[in-house]
C-alpha positions in Angstrom: 0.8 19.7 -10.3 3.9 19.9 -7.5 7.0 19.9 -10.4 8.6 22.4 -12.5 11.1 21.4 -15.4 14.7 22.1 -14.6 17.5 23.3 -16.7 18.3 19.8 -17.8 14.9 19.1 -18.4 14.0 16.9 -16.0 11.1 17.3 -13.6 12.1 19.0 -10.1 10.1 18.4 -7.5 9.6 22.0 -5.3 11.4 20.5 -2.8 14.6 20.4 -4.9 15.3 16.9 -5.7 15.0 15.6 -9.6 13.6 12.3 -10.9 12.7 10.4 -14.4 9.2 9.0 -13.7 8.0 6.8 -16.8 4.3 7.7 -18.2 3.4 4.5 -17.0 4.6 5.0 -13.2 3.0 8.2 -13.1 0.0 6.6 -14.2 0.0 3.0 -12.3 1.0 4.5 -8.7 -2.1 6.9 -8.2 -4.5 4.1 -10.0 -3.2 1.5 -7.6 -3.1 3.6 -4.6 -6.7 4.9 -4.8 -8.4 2.3 -3.3 -5.8 2.1 -0.5 -6.6 6.0 0.1 -10.5 5.7 -0.1 -10.7 2.9 1.9 -8.3 3.9 4.6 -10.2 7.0 5.1 -13.4 4.4 5.7 -11.8 2.8 8.3 -10.5 5.9 9.9 -13.7 7.3 10.1 -15.9 4.6 10.1 -14.3 1.5 11.9 -17.3 -0.4 13.3 -18.2 -2.4 10.1 -15.2 -3.8 10.0 -14.7 -4.8 13.8 -16.1 -8.3 13.7 -14.2 -9.0 11.1 -10.8 -7.7 12.5 -11.4 -9.7 15.5 -10.6 -12.7 13.7 -7.5 -11.4 13.1 -6.7 -8.8 15.1 -5.6 -10.2 18.5 -2.9 -12.7 17.0 -1.7 -10.1 14.8 -1.5 -7.2 17.9 0.3 -8.9 20.4 4.0 -9.9 18.3 4.1 -6.2 17.1 3.4 -4.7 20.1 0.4 -2.8 18.9 -2.9 -2.4 21.1 -5.1 -5.4 21.3 -8.3 -3.3 20.5 -9.8 -3.8 17.4 -11.4 -0.9 16.5 -8.0 1.0 17.2 -6.4 -1.6 14.7 -8.5 -0.7 11.8 -8.1 2.9 12.3 -4.3 2.3 12.4 -4.5 0.2 9.2 -6.4 2.7 7.4 -4.4 5.6 8.9 -1.4 3.2 7.2 -3.3 2.8 3.9 -4.2 7.1 3.7 -0.5 7.9 4.3 1.2 5.1 2.4 -1.2 5.2 -0.8 -0.6 9.6 -0.8 2.9 8.5 -0.8 2.9 6.5 -3.5 0.6 8.3 -5.7 3.0 11.6 -5.8 6.0 9.4 -6.3 7.9 10.2 -2.9 9.5 6.8 -1.5 7.6 4.5 -3.7 9.1 1.6 -2.3 8.4 2.1 1.0 5.4 3.1 0.6 4.2 0.3 -1.6 5.9 -2.3 1.0 3.8 -0.6 3.8 0.4 -0.5 1.9 1.4 -4.6 1.1 2.0 -5.3 5.1 -1.2 -3.9 5.4 -3.4 -5.5 3.1 -1.8 -9.1 3.7 -4.0 -8.7 7.4 -6.8 -6.8 5.6 -7.2 -9.8 3.1 -7.4 -12.1 5.8 -9.5 -10.9 8.0 -11.9 -9.3 5.6 -12.4 -11.9 3.2 -12.6 -15.5 4.2 -14.6 -16.8 1.5 -13.3 -20.0 2.7 -15.8 -19.5 5.9 -18.9 -18.8 3.5 -21.2 -21.7 3.7 -24.0 -18.7 1.0 -22.7 -20.0 -2.4 -23.3 -15.7 -3.7 -21.3 -15.2 -0.8 -19.0 -17.0 -1.2 -18.2 -16.4 -4.7 -18.1 -12.3 -3.7 -15.7 -12.9 -0.8 -13.5 -15.2 -3.4 -13.8 -12.3 -5.8 -12.3 -9.4 -3.4 -9.7 -12.4 -1.8 -8.6 -12.4 -5.6 -8.7 -8.9 -6.4 -6.7 -8.1 -3.1 -4.1 -10.8 -3.9 -3.7 -8.8 -7.5 -3.5 -5.6 -5.6 -1.0 -6.9 -3.5 1.2 -8.6 -6.3 1.0 -4.5 -8.2 2.4 -3.3 -4.7 5.3 -6.0 -5.2 6.2 -4.9 -8.2 6.1 -1.5 -6.9 8.0 -2.2 -3.9 11.1 -3.7 -6.1 10.9 -1.3 -8.9 14.4 0.2 -9.0 13.2 2.8 -11.9 16.2 1.2 -13.9 18.7 1.7 -11.3 21.2 -1.1 -9.8 20.9 -2.5 -6.3 22.4 0.0 -3.8 24.9 -2.7 -2.9 26.3 -2.8 -6.7 26.5 1.0 -6.6 28.5 1.0 -3.6 30.9 -1.8 -5.0 31.9 0.3 -7.6 31.5 3.8 -5.5 28.8 5.2 -7.7 26.6 7.6 -5.6 23.9 5.9 -4.0 
């Protein structure tokens, strides 16, 4: 573990910042991150199987975002975002930013990869619907993680009252 207990009894990262994290956050964040880290590593190392499905969505997203239109590159970029943000979320470092990045990467992944409405085979449609709903459930978890202030009030509330940001 990368932490020590400070004199005040709170966990302290070796980098010096302190934090209080409930047991559920310590367990839930790595659990939620695991799928993104594993899937992201696979996408970076082996993008070819994902390219045909990505081509249905990638070009439309790439241009407005200023990204390359090459589907292989986009699959790898998406995988790299998932690995990096997944690690950050698992470690509890900038968890709201990490969860937001994962949510942003999950939407096109789900839209491209699990188009159950296009499947004609009944079993394939059912399998893709399950994957689509699984990703929707993960998106819900990411939204919770992205909006979790760990009991602290909004920055605007603290700023109005002169509290330390």
